[in-house]
C-alpha positions, 0 to 999 in steps of 0.5 A: 078703322071699319074693314070690310074683305074681299076674298076671290077665288077661281070657281071649282070649275076653273083651272088652277095652274098658280094652286098647282104649281103650289102643290106641286112644289109643297111635298119637295120643299118638305111639307106633306098631307096636302091634298089640294091648293087653289091661289085667289085674291085678297082686298083689304077696304077700310073706311073712315065711317061706320059700315052700313048696308049701303057701304056692304052694297057698294061694296059688293058692286065694287067687287063684281064690276072691279075686283072679281071676273064673275065669269071665272071667279066668286067673291064673299065680302065681310066686315072685320073690325 
């Protein structure tokens, strides 16, 4: 069953308090070497039929209008098999 994945991340210039909280917790838990953390969202959309260019165009519309806030977030759409 074909799957389209939409990854949504805050734009680089947008503060990410959740990412900063994770970054602060890592050393306290014994994890070293991480210099930055950004937290985002992942959406997996499964389709019954083949993923065509038209389907990907629809997913792009979904990502722009519902799955992300384009003012503060970037998104990337990709097909997983």
